[in-house]
C-alpha positions as CSV (number, residue, x, y, z in Angstrom):
1,X,15.0,-22.1,3.0
2,X,18.4,-20.4,3.5
3,X,19.2,-18.6,6.7
4,X,20.0,-15.5,4.6
5,X,16.5,-15.3,3.2
6,X,14.9,-16.0,6.6
7,X,17.0,-13.2,8.0
8,X,15.8,-10.9,5.2
9,X,12.2,-11.8,6.0
10,X,12.6,-11.1,9.7
11,X,14.5,-7.9,9.2
12,X,12.2,-6.7,6.3
13,X,9.2,-7.2,8.6
14,X,10.7,-4.9,11.1
15,X,11.4,-2.3,8.4
16,X,7.9,-2.5,7.0
17,X,6.5,-2.1,10.5
18,X,8.5,1.0,10.9
19,X,7.2,2.3,7.5
20,X,3.6,1.5,8.5
21,X,4.1,3.4,11.8
22,X,5.3,6.4,9.8
23,X,2.3,6.2,7.5
24,X,0.0,6.1,10.5
25,X,1.5,9.3,11.9
26,X,1.1,11.0,8.5
27,X,-2.4,9.6,7.9
28,X,-5.0,12.2,6.9
29,X,-8.3,12.4,8.7
30,X,-11.5,11.2,7.1
31,X,-12.9,13.6,4.5
32,X,-12.0,14.9,1.1
33,X,-8.9,13.4,-0.5
34,X,-5.5,14.5,0.6
35,X,-2.7,14.6,-1.9
36,X,-2.3,15.1,-5.6
37,X,-3.4,13.1,-8.6
38,X,-0.7,11.3,-10.7
39,X,-3.5,10.3,-13.1
40,X,-7.3,9.8,-12.9
41,X,-8.1,8.5,-9.4
42,X,-4.4,7.7,-8.8
43,X,-3.4,9.6,-5.7
44,X,0.0,10.5,-4.4
45,X,0.4,11.6,-0.8
46,X,3.4,12.9,1.2
47,X,3.4,9.6,3.0
48,X,4.0,7.6,-0.2
49,X,7.4,9.3,-0.8
50,X,8.3,9.4,2.9
51,X,7.6,5.7,3.6
52,X,9.4,4.6,0.4
53,X,12.4,6.7,1.3
54,X,12.5,5.3,4.8
55,X,12.3,1.6,3.7
56,X,14.8,2.1,0.8
57,X,17.3,3.7,3.2
58,X,17.0,1.0,5.8
59,X,17.4,-1.8,3.3
60,X,20.4,-0.1,1.7
61,X,22.1,0.0,5.1
62,X,21.2,-3.6,6.0
63,X,21.6,-5.3,2.6
64,X,23.7,-3.1,0.4
65,X,24.2,-5.8,-2.3
66,X,20.4,-6.2,-2.8
67,X,18.4,-4.5,-5.6
68,X,15.6,-2.1,-4.7
69,X,12.6,-0.9,-6.6
70,X,9.8,1.4,-5.4
71,X,6.5,2.6,-6.9
72,X,7.5,6.2,-6.7
73,X,11.3,6.1,-7.3
74,X,11.5,3.2,-9.7
75,X,14.4,0.7,-9.8
76,X,17.2,2.4,-7.8
77,X,19.6,-0.5,-7.2
78,X,20.3,-3.8,-8.9
79,X,21.2,-7.2,-7.4
80,X,20.5,-10.9,-7.6
81,X,17.9,-10.3,-4.9
82,X,15.4,-7.4,-5.6
83,X,13.2,-5.8,-2.9
84,X,10.0,-4.3,-4.4
85,X,8.0,-1.9,-2.2
86,X,4.6,-0.3,-2.5
87,X,4.8,2.3,0.2
88,X,1.0,2.6,0.4
89,X,-1.2,0.3,-1.5
90,X,-4.7,1.6,-1.5
91,X,-3.6,5.2,-1.6
92,X,-7.1,6.4,-2.6
93,X,-8.4,4.8,0.6
94,X,-5.5,6.3,2.6
95,X,-6.0,9.7,1.1
96,X,-9.6,9.8,2.4
97,X,-8.8,8.5,5.9
98,X,-10.3,5.0,5.1
99,X,-9.0,1.8,6.7
100,X,-8.2,-0.5,3.8
101,X,-4.6,0.2,2.8
102,X,-1.2,-1.4,3.5
103,X,2.5,-1.2,3.2
104,X,3.9,-4.1,1.2
105,X,7.4,-5.4,0.5
106,X,8.3,-8.3,-1.7
107,X,11.6,-10.0,-2.3
108,X,12.4,-11.5,-5.7
109,X,15.3,-13.8,-6.7
110,X,15.4,-13.2,-10.5
111,X,11.8,-13.9,-11.5
112,X,10.9,-16.0,-8.4
113,X,9.1,-14.5,-5.4
114,X,10.9,-15.7,-2.3
115,X,9.4,-13.6,0.5
116,X,6.5,-11.3,1.1
117,X,5.6,-8.9,3.8
118,X,2.2,-7.0,4.0
119,X,1.3,-4.8,7.0
120,X,-2.2,-3.2,7.2
121,X,-1.8,-1.1,10.4
122,X,-5.3,0.2,10.7
123,X,-6.7,-3.3,10.4
124,X,-3.9,-4.6,12.7
125,X,-2.9,-7.3,10.2
126,X,0.5,-8.6,9.2
127,X,1.1,-11.2,6.5
128,X,4.5,-12.9,6.3
129,X,5.6,-15.5,3.7
130,X,8.8,-17.3,2.9
131,X,9.2,-19.6,-0.1
132,X,8.9,-23.2,1.1
133,X,8.1,-22.2,4.7
134,X,4.4,-21.2,4.4
135,X,2.4,-18.0,5.0
136,X,1.0,-16.5,8.2
137,X,-1.5,-13.9,9.1
138,X,-0.8,-12.4,12.5
139,X,1.4,-15.4,13.3
140,X,-1.3,-18.0,12.3
141,X,-0.8,-20.2,9.3
142,X,-3.4,-19.7,6.5
143,X,-4.4,-21.5,3.3
144,X,-6.5,-20.7,0.2
145,X,-10.2,-21.5,0.5
146,X,-11.6,-25.0,-0.3
147,X,-14.4,-23.4,-2.4
148,X,-15.3,-25.5,-5.5
149,X,-17.9,-23.5,-7.3
150,X,-18.3,-19.9,-8.2
151,X,-21.9,-19.8,-7.1
152,X,-20.7,-20.0,-3.5
153,X,-17.6,-17.8,-4.0
154,X,-16.7,-14.3,-3.2
155,X,-14.5,-12.7,-5.9
156,X,-12.8,-9.3,-5.8
157,X,-12.3,-7.2,-8.9
158,X,-9.6,-4.5,-9.0
159,X,-10.1,-1.2,-10.7
160,X,-7.6,1.3,-12.0
161,X,-7.5,4.1,-14.5
162,X,-5.0,2.5,-16.7
163,X,-7.0,-0.6,-17.5
164,X,-9.4,-0.7,-20.5
165,X,-12.7,1.0,-19.5
166,X,-14.7,-2.0,-20.4
167,X,-12.7,-4.4,-18.3
168,X,-14.2,-3.7,-14.8
169,X,-17.9,-3.9,-15.8
170,X,-17.2,-6.9,-18.0
171,X,-15.5,-8.8,-15.1
172,X,-18.3,-7.8,-12.7
173,X,-21.0,-8.9,-15.1
174,X,-19.3,-12.3,-15.7
175,X,-18.8,-12.9,-12.0
176,X,-22.4,-12.1,-11.2
177,X,-23.6,-14.3,-14.0
178,X,-21.9,-17.2,-12.3
179,X,-23.7,-16.5,-9.0
180,X,-20.6,-15.3,-7.3
181,X,-20.5,-12.4,-4.8
182,X,-18.5,-9.5,-6.3
183,X,-16.4,-7.1,-4.2
184,X,-14.0,-4.2,-4.9
185,X,-11.9,-2.9,-1.9
186,X,-9.4,-0.5,-3.4
187,X,-6.2,-2.3,-2.5
188,X,-4.8,-4.9,-4.9
189,X,-2.3,-6.2,-2.4
190,X,-4.9,-6.7,0.3
191,X,-7.3,-8.2,-2.3
192,X,-4.7,-10.8,-3.2
193,X,-3.7,-11.4,0.5
194,X,-7.4,-12.1,1.2
195,X,-7.2,-14.9,-1.4
196,X,-4.1,-16.3,0.4
197,X,-5.9,-16.2,3.7
198,X,-9.1,-17.9,2.4
199,X,-11.2,-14.9,3.2
200,X,-11.9,-14.4,-0.5
201,X,-12.0,-17.0,-3.3
202,X,-10.5,-15.0,-6.1
203,X,-9.0,-11.7,-7.3
204,X,-8.9,-10.4,-10.8
205,X,-7.6,-7.1,-12.3
206,X,-7.0,-6.2,-15.9
207,X,-3.9,-4.0,-15.3
208,X,-1.7,-4.1,-12.2
209,X,1.9,-3.3,-11.6
210,X,4.8,-5.3,-10.0
211,X,4.8,-3.2,-6.8
212,X,1.2,-4.0,-6.2
213,X,1.7,-7.8,-6.4
214,X,5.4,-8.4,-5.4
215,X,4.7,-9.2,-1.8
216,X,1.4,-11.0,-2.5
217,X,2.9,-13.5,-5.0
218,X,4.8,-15.4,-2.3
219,X,1.8,-15.3,0.1
220,X,-0.4,-16.8,-2.6
221,X,2.1,-19.5,-3.6
222,X,2.7,-20.6,0.0
223,X,-1.1,-20.6,0.6
224,X,-1.7,-23.0,-2.2
225,X,-3.6,-20.5,-4.4
226,X,-3.5,-20.6,-8.2
227,X,-2.1,-17.5,-9.8
228,X,-1.7,-16.5,-13.4
229,X,2.0,-16.4,-14.5
230,X,2.4,-12.6,-13.8
231,X,6.2,-12.5,-13.7
232,X,6.7,-14.8,-16.7
233,X,4.2,-12.9,-18.8
234,X,5.9,-9.5,-18.5
235,X,4.9,-8.2,-15.1
236,X,8.5,-7.5,-14.2
237,X,8.6,-4.7,-16.7
238,X,5.0,-3.5,-17.2
239,X,1.5,-3.6,-15.9
240,X,-0.5,-6.7,-17.0
241,X,-3.6,-8.6,-15.8
242,X,-3.6,-10.9,-12.8
243,X,-5.8,-13.7,-11.6
244,X,-5.5,-15.4,-8.2
245,X,-8.0,-17.9,-6.9
246,X,-8.7,-20.9,-4.7
247,X,-7.8,-24.0,-6.7
248,X,-11.4,-25.2,-7.0
249,X,-12.6,-22.1,-8.8
250,X,-9.5,-20.9,-10.7
251,X,-10.1,-22.7,-14.0
252,X,-13.7,-21.4,-14.3
253,X,-12.7,-17.9,-13.2
254,X,-10.0,-17.9,-15.9
255,X,-12.6,-19.0,-18.5
256,X,-15.0,-16.2,-17.8
257,X,-12.5,-13.4,-17.4
258,X,-10.1,-14.4,-20.2
259,X,-7.1,-14.2,-18.0
260,X,-4.9,-17.1,-19.0
261,X,-3.5,-19.3,-16.2
262,X,-0.8,-20.6,-18.5
263,X,-1.1,-24.1,-17.0
264,X,-3.1,-27.3,-17.0
265,X,-4.6,-27.4,-13.5
266,X,-5.4,-31.1,-13.7
267,X,-8.7,-30.6,-11.8
268,X,-11.1,-33.5,-12.1
269,X,-14.8,-33.3,-11.8
270,X,-14.6,-33.7,-8.1
271,X,-12.5,-30.6,-7.7
272,X,-9.4,-32.4,-6.7
273,X,-6.2,-30.6,-7.7
274,X,-3.6,-33.0,-9.2
275,X,-1.1,-30.3,-10.3
276,X,-0.3,-27.0,-8.7
277,X,1.6,-24.2,-10.5
278,X,4.8,-22.6,-9.5
279,X,5.7,-19.1,-10.4
């Protein structure tokens, strides 16, 4: 991996840590939701805009030739490399003083994820990934889980107001019918990061946006997880479904949710993976 990309990962990590510290200072106390609604159950807090502005300004100073896109401000600069930030993923949790939220920053080269940074300050967790160099959680290398069957798996299902209303209950029912343990934590980025860390065996969501997954895509690839072709299938421009899973359960999870992996996994009856996807 080039020194230029490694420098961007290291510098980007410091910028995200600064953004996370700002979010902590602005964090509302537990209780009724703080902020305004952009749409049903889609919160916007003062911290969202402040953190995005801080990260965008820092990156513009450090890497002026790079593109930049944020959840709140959209695509503000173009370049061969594009930073994509979600200033607070899990805003509904953040707005109520809950713990499960994060600041995430992904780096894309065209339609290829080349770096990912996720900082969950209340949980004291930092994920870092660089294409071809692996992924770490708090400095320790992690991998996707070796789970082979859904009846021993934990699967998270993401919910959002823009997805078809029948999607969430249908996914939940299908997962339960397989004997898997369902979860829903309110942060798509952290749900995907948990798959990369082997703490969860899969994550599915019927509608998710680029800023929610940009950082996690590199984490997942470097961890050996299987991921639906989000960027290839239109995720650069609009919200679409995503599936990420441990290799041994990905094919079956795709079958029961209907989210196409777009690849032949080459998994034999013993669960051995002969072919792994690249984004």
